[in-house]
N, C-alpha and C positions, 0 to 999 in steps of 0.2 A: 242247494243242489237242487237242478231242476231237468225232467225226463233220464232221471239217471246218470246225468253228468256231472261231474266238479267245476264248481266255480273258478274261474281264472285264479291264479296265486294272487295277483295284485289287488283282485276285488276282494278275496277272502282277508288279506290283510286290513284292507280300509274298513271293513266290517268287524274285525277284531279291535281295532283303533276305537271303532264308535262305540261298542260294548265297554271298553275301559274306561273310555270318558265317563260315560253314563254310570259305572260303579263311581268312579272318583266324586261326581257331582252328589250322588246319592249318599257317600260316607261324608263329605263335607256339609249337606245339609243337615243330617242328623247329628253332627258334632256340634252345629250351630245351634240346634234346637234342645239338646241336652244342657246347654249353657244358657239358654235364653237370650242368645245374640241373634241378630239378623241384618241382613243387609238392608239398608235403608238411605232414604236422602237425609240431608243436613239441613238444619236449621240455618237462616242467614245468620253470616259472620258477625256483622255489627249492624244492629239495627240503626245506628247514627249515621251509617255511610249514605251517602245519594244512593237512590234506587240503581242506577245504571250500574254503578259499582259493585253492590250488594248480589246484583243478578249476575255479573261476570264472575265474583266469586262461587256465587252457586253452582253455575254452569262446569266453572272447572272442578269442583268437587264431584258433582254428579256424572262427569264424563269418566270418572276411574271406575273400573268394574270391580275394585277390591276395596271400596271404603267401606270400613266397619266402624259402627257406631257404639259405644258402651255407655250406659246411662247409670246414674247413682243407683237406681234402684237395683241394676243388674248387678252392681256392686254387693248390694246389701244382701241380695240373694245368694251371693256366694258364700256368705258367713263370716268371711273373716279377710284380713288383707293377704294372708299365706294363700288361701284358696282362691281370692280373686287373681293373684299373681300366677297362680297354676292354669286358672282357665284361660288366662290371658296368654299364656304361653301354649294352650294347646289349640287356642283359635287361632294363633299366630303359625303354629307347625302347619294348620290343615289349610293355610292360606298361602302354604309355600315357604314360610320361615321357620329352620331349625333352630331351637332355643333350649338351653339348660332349664330342668326343672328343680325348683327351690327344694332342698334336701328336707327341711323341717320348718316349723313357723318361726323359729328363733333365728332363723338364717338373714343374710343381708336383705333389706327390703328394697332391693332394687334388681332390676331384671336386665340383663345386657345379652343381646343376640346379635349375630352378624348374619347379614342376609347371603345365600349360597351362590355362588359365582355364574351358575346358569340362569338365575333370575334375572330378568329383562329391566324389569323397573316396577316400583311397587308404590303405592300412595296408601298411607294411612290418615283417616280422618277420627280423630278421639274427641268425643264430646263430653266434657265434665259439668257436672252439674254444681251448683255453688248456691249462695243464699241471694246472688245480685242476679241469678238468671243462668243462661246458656252461654258457653265461651267453646268456640268449635275452630279447631286450627288444623290445617293440613301442611305436611312436609312431604317434599320428595327426596328420596335417598337412591344413591347411586348403587347398584349390586354390588360394585368390584371393591369399593372402599369405604363404605360408611359404617359407621356403628351407631346403634338407637340405644338410648337407656331410659326405661319407663321407670318411674320412683314413684311411691306414694309418701304423700306428706299432710301430717294432721287430718282434717275432714273431709279432703279433696284430692283430686290426682293431678298431677303437674306434669306436663310433657317437659322433659329436657333431652333435648337433641344435642347428643356430642357428636360431631362430624369429625371423623379422624381420618386424612388421608392415608391410606397406608401403600398405596403404590409408588408415592413421593417421586413424581417426576418432576426433578427439580429443573430449573432452569439451567440446560445444559451449554456448553461453550458455543454451540451454533446460533443461541440466541444473543450472544455478546458480539458486536460487530468488530472487525478490523481496524486500529485506532492510528497506526501511523506507519510510516515506511522507514526502515533503518538500512542506510547502503555504507557497505565497506569496502574501500579501496584496495589495491593489491599488498599495498605495505601494512595493512591490517589484518589479513590473511596469509602473511607469507610462510608462516610454519605451521607445525602442529602446536607449538606453545602459544602462537597469536591466534590461533583457531579457538583454542579453549579458553583463552582471555576473552575474546569476542564473547564466546557461549556465555562466560560467567556475566560480561556486561551487560549481555541481552537479559538474562535471568535476574539481575539486579533492577529492573524495571518491572516487579510483578503486574502492576496497573494496566501495562501496555500489552496490546496484542498485535504484535507487528508482523510486515512483510518485509523479509530480509533481502536485500540485494547485494550480491557479491560480485567483486572483480576477479580476474584469474590472480594466482598466487606469485607475489613479488613481482619478479621482472619476466614473468613466463610468456608474456605476449610479444617482448622484444625478442626472446630466444627463439620463439616459435618464427619470426619474422626470418630472423638470420638463418635458422635452419632450412627454410625454403628457398633463401637465395643460394645458399650453398648447394641444395640438393639440384639447382638448376644445371650445375656445371660439374658435380663429383661424379655422377655417375650411378647409376641403380646399384650395384653391389657394394659401393662404398657408403650408402645412406646411413646404414647401421653406426658407421663410426664417426657420423658428425657429432662434434662436442656438444651442441646445443640440445639434439635430442637425447643423447646420454645425460644431460644434465636434469631435463626435463623427467624423463622416466626417475631417476633417483631421487630427485625432489617428493614426488607423488609418491612413491613407493614407500619412501621413509616417513612421510606424514603419515599413510595408512599405517604401519607399522606403531608410530608413536600414539597414534589417536586409538588404536586396537581397534579397527573397524576391517570389514572385510575387504580383501583386495581386489574381488570381484566388481567392485562398483565401478571400477575405473581401469581394470586390465584390458578390456574391451575396446576403450578409448584409445589405450596406449598403441594396442596393435593395429588399431584403424588410421593412427596420426603416421605411424611408420610405413603404412602400406601408401598413403598420400603421398607422402615424400617420395618413395618410391616411384609413385605416377608422375610426379612433378620431374622428377631424375630423367625419366623415360620420355617425357614429351619436350624436356629440356626449355620449358618456360613455365613462368608464375604470374598468371592471368589475376586481374584484380577479383574476378569472383572466386578463385582458388585460394587466392590471398584472406577473402573474410572467411571462407570454410577453415582453412586453416588455422589462423587465429581463434576461433570458436573453441576449440578444444580447451583453451587454458579457462574459461568460464564454466564449460559443461564439468569438467573433473572438479574443481574446487568447491562448486555448490554441491556436488555429489557426497563428497568428502565431508563436507561441513553438516549436511543434512543426515548423514548416517553418523555422525559423532554427537549429533543432538538427540537422536533416536536411543542411541547406545546409553546415554547419561538419563534417559527416562523422559525426555522432552519432545513430545510428537511433533515432527517435522516432514515435510512434504517436498522434495525438489522439482522445479520447473524449467526447462528450458524454454526462454523467452522466445523463440523462434514458433514452438508449439503453441503457445496460449494466447495468440492473437496480435502479437507485436509486427504489423503491418509496416513496411516501409516502402519509399522508392526503390528502385534498381540501379541507384547508384553506389555501388559496391565500392566499400572502404569509406564512404561517407554518406550514407543514406539519410533521408528525412523521415520521420513518423509520419504516418497518414493518419487523418480523423478516424478512421475506421477502428483503430486499434482501441480507443479507447471502452466502446461499448463490448468489443470482443474480451479485452483483459478483464473487463468488470464482470462478465457473465462467468466466466471460467473461474477467477477466483474467489470471487462471493459465494458461486454455487457449490465449489469444492468446500469451501468453509461450513457452508450451513449444511452440507451433508456429513461430511465428517472433518470437524476442526483440527488441524495441524497448521503449524507454523509454516507458512510458504518461503521456501528459498529459491529466490530468481536469480537466472543469470543476468547480469548486466551486460551493456553493451552491443547486444545483439539485436537482431530482428529477421523478418522474411520478405523478400522482394515480391511485391503483388503481383508483378507478372512472372517473374522466372520461378517464382515460389523456391530459390536458394536463400542459404544463409545471406545476410547483410550485417555489416556493423554500423555503427552511430558515429564513428569518429574518435579520436583518442579523448579519454574520459567521459565515454558515452554511457557508462554506467550512472552517471549524475542524470542524464537525461531519462534512463530508463525509471529511475526511483522517481522522480516528479511525475512521469507520465501515470506511472502507477497509483500515485497519490491522487492525481486528478480523476483518473478514470475511477476509482473507487469512494471519492470523495472524503479522504481521510482529515484526519485533525491537524497532523503535521508530518514534514519530512524532514528528516536526519540524515545529514551526509557526514560520516564518522572520517577523517581524515588523519595524518600526523602531525599536523599543526593545531594551534589553538583557534581556530577559526580562521576568518578572512584578518589579514595584518595589513598594516598600514605601509609596508611594502615588502619587497622580496627579502628574506631573512638572511640568504646567502648574499646579498648584496650590504645589506646592513643589518648586523645583528640585534640591533635594539629596536626592531621594528616590534610593535604592539598589537594586540587585536582588537579590532573593530567590534563594538557590541552590537551595533544596528545599522542595517542596510536596507535601503530600499531594492525591488527587482530589477529597477533601470540601472542602478549603481553595480548591482550583482551583475549584469548581463555585460556593462562596458568593462569593468577589470577582468571579467573572464575572456573577452574578446580581444582584448587589448594585452593579454599576457600573463595573467594571474593565474595559477595551474590549480589553484583550489577547485574552481567549478568548471563544468563543461559552459561555452558560449551559448549553446541553445538550451540548457536545462531549466532556464528560469521561466520561459515561456509558458509550460504547462502549470507550473505553480503560481503563476500571475494569472491566468487565465482561469485557474480553479479557485485563487485568493487563499491558498494554502501556506502558512507560513514555512518557512525553510530554516532549519538551523545545523550552521556548521560546528562540529565539535571535534573533539582529539580524542582518539581511542586509545591513545598512549597515556592520556592526562583525562580521564573521565570526569573529573570534578570541574576542570576548568569550564566557563562560563560559555565560551565560545560566540558566535555570531548568530541573531536571529534577522534573517531577510522578510521583510514583509512589503506590503504594496505602499505604505506611506510610512513616515516617522516624523519627529519633532524636527525641523530644519531652523527653526529661530536662530540657534547657537552655532550651527554647523557650517563650518569655512572649507575644510579641506578632509577628506575622508580616507583617501589611501592614493597612493603613487605606484603606478604601475610602468614599467619598461619593456618595450618589444625591441629586440635586436634585430640585427643582420637584415635590415628592412633597404629597398631598393625605391629609390626615387626618381621620377621622370618630370621634367619640366618640358611642355608640350606647348611650342608659340606659334601663331598663324594669323596673319591680318586677314585671312578669308574667315576667321572668326566674327569679325565686328559684323555686327546685324545680322547674321547668317542664322538659319535655324538649321538643325540637323546635323551640326558638326558634333556635340557631344554625343550624340547617338552613334557617328561613325569611330568616334574614340572608344566608346565603351564596348562595341560590337566586337571591336579588335580583340579587346581581353576576355570577352565572351567566347569567341572563337578557340583561343587559345587555353580556356579553362584556368584562368588566373584572377585571383581576387584581388580587388582594390580596397584600400584599408582608410587612408586619408585623403579628403580632395580639396583644394582651394582652388579658385576661379578668379580670374580679372577679364577685361574686354577683351583682350588678345590672347590670352595664356591660361593653362592650367597645369597645376603643380598636383603630384599624386604619389600615394606610394603604394606598393606592393607587396601583398601578403607574401612573408619569406616562405610559405609552405602551400604547396599547391592542394596538397590531400593531406588525410591524417598521417600518412607514414612520413611526413617531415621531409619530403625529398626537396632540397634548395632549388628555387628556380635561379640560382644566379650559375648558370652553366652558362658558357659564352655562348653556344650556338642557339640556344632558346632565346637569351637576351637578344643576340642578334636579330633573331626571328620579330621578338616584339617592336624593336627599333626600325627595322625595315618596313614592317606594316604602317607605322605611325607615319613614317617619313614621307610616305604618298600623299598623305594630306597635312603634314606641319612639320616644324623644325623640333627636333627631338634632342634633350640634353640627358645623359644618362647618369646618374648619381648613387653608386654603391657605399655599401658599409654606412649607412645610417641606422639611426635608432629612434623609435617614437616613445617619448616621455608622456603618461597621460595623467593628468591631475584630476582624480575622480573627487566632486565635492558639491558644495553648492553653488551652481552658475548664476542664481540671483546675487552672489556677492561675488562675480566675475572680476569686477574692477581692482578689487581688495587683493585678490588670488594673483592676477597677473602682474599686480604693482609689486608684490612680495616676490614671486616667481622670478619676475624679471631683474628684481634687485639682487638676487642671490646668483643668477646667471651672470649677470656683469661683475659682480665681485669675483667669480671664479672664472673671468674670461672666455665666456662662452657664447657664441653666436647661433641665435635661433634660426634656421633657416627655413622653416615653415610653420604655421600657426594653424589650426582648427579649431571652431568652438561653436558656430552657431547652430548647426543641426542638433546635437546632443544638449538635453538640459542639465546633465550632470557632468560633462567631460569637456576639458579642455586639451589637445593635444600638442605637443611641440616636437618637432623633428631636430636631431642634432646629430653631431659625428659619433660616430661608435665609441671611438677611444675617449671620449668624454662624457660619456652615458651616466655610467656608474658614480663617476664625481658629483654629476648633475642630482642623482636620486639622493646621494647622502646629504648633500647640503641642503635641500629642499627638505629632506625628512628634518633636520634640525632646525630649520627655520620655522616650520608650520607644528611641529609636534613636539619639540623640546623645550624652546624657547620660551618665555613668560608670556601666556596667553594675550597680555595686552601689547606685547610689542606687534601682534599680528592683528589687535583690533585698531591699534593707534592710525593705521591707514584709512579705516573706514571713512573717515568725516572727508576723505580727498576723492570717494567716488565709488563707494559701496552701492550698488543697485539696489 
């Protein structure tokens, strides 16, 4: 106080703290003096160490303001081990460490203490006298979770540092990375019972931390498309009576009840679906953009139901809509392509969420978001496979598992020939050819991300999990491989285009293919000669499988091509694709033509050169299934020696 005025409150508090610190320092000094203890520097740790290392150790010990040294004389002055332990406890207490005091001299000759939580860090240096000289040790202790035990043994004192981690911050799930993708198709989640079985299947692999990709339940996608088509002409007031809408509602609400989850997770989607159909009825049109949004309800509801069920049974899961986590696509509605920006975006979202709060990701298959329109897009029929392989590449996972309703990729369509067998191994190229030319097991584009990421794809049967399935990898042993699988693509249109102007001219092929580009029609197989082109047209323009064999459309194709050439239109054809080791093409063709000749079948077109794994033959539709059965028997059921016997005549 000066001139009769009080000091400011802040200054007064600061002065009081200084006085308190002085009192504490004085009390500590008195306690140390009474015990004949003093703060001191320490002797070199090991005289035999190099000077620079010894100096480093000394500096390390000197830097600690709380180093306490206890000499053998100090212990002798204490009078007994009990008095020494009590003295040690008192010294530690004044140094900021609370310790229990021994009750008697007969008590256990060890002293345990735990540092208080408010202590930041404390270093103790204990110097012990021995017959061989001095040994000084320094240890660091974390205030939150360490235990120090000081014990007396024989004629000296030994530091026993027992470090015990009490916080037990174990390695959480966030430090265990996601391992694989498991994709389940519509038939695998077609009902509540099937969803429970899929959940049990996932949990039967405790070593896996999967990302789950789901399709819509059962035939929901087809029902949604039919409902949209009916809404165009039924009128707004009749939308609620559409059979397909009633089927979808009943299926999902029944699944909610059977799984025992809250109906609110899908009720808003069912209401929005009905409103969308009313909008379609009001506008009297179903655009491709609206069609994509319409079918997205199937995956959005199935994933929410499955995630809710997993959480209900105690398995932490989190639902994701693919178009909200970074699946960026072109704006080609109903048949969009995934853009490269998808991979880092998906990895950032899924990996980030897993690190922060581990939960099994349940992702909608088949869906994306247009990069210009920001509208929901779809990846084409079977696009959930592409979703799975994209996630696998984005996260760099160990394996991609595609769970179907068959025992892997088969040697032919079991609906054509029931004795088809699973193929144990395939290459990415073989799988892509199989998918493109008609095998329904995989999406045609799904192999590209897996191949680029060099991630194995395993095709398994969700109805028969113990079946080995098919493993698809970058390469496999082809030394003994002849034929891998036979694929049939029906309802193909074939065009023979002949023009003498083609001879020695450039630009003719460009004009032909620009016509198909303008009409949005895909070409499958091509064979050329000096003056003609033979090609087949994809039987579906888009994923909705609208056949191009409508008279007006085909007439328009012919009309445009006849401006530059003579065109012969051949309908009702099929492509039989022989997927195998083309290095042995002579053997394959010899055997195939022998079988076809025996069955009285003429091949109208053949294509081989471009693909290293595929030989395509064009035959009449009404002969195709007979050819597949005969070829399967010849290549897969006869004695292997019969197939090999022709190798001497031309195996390449």
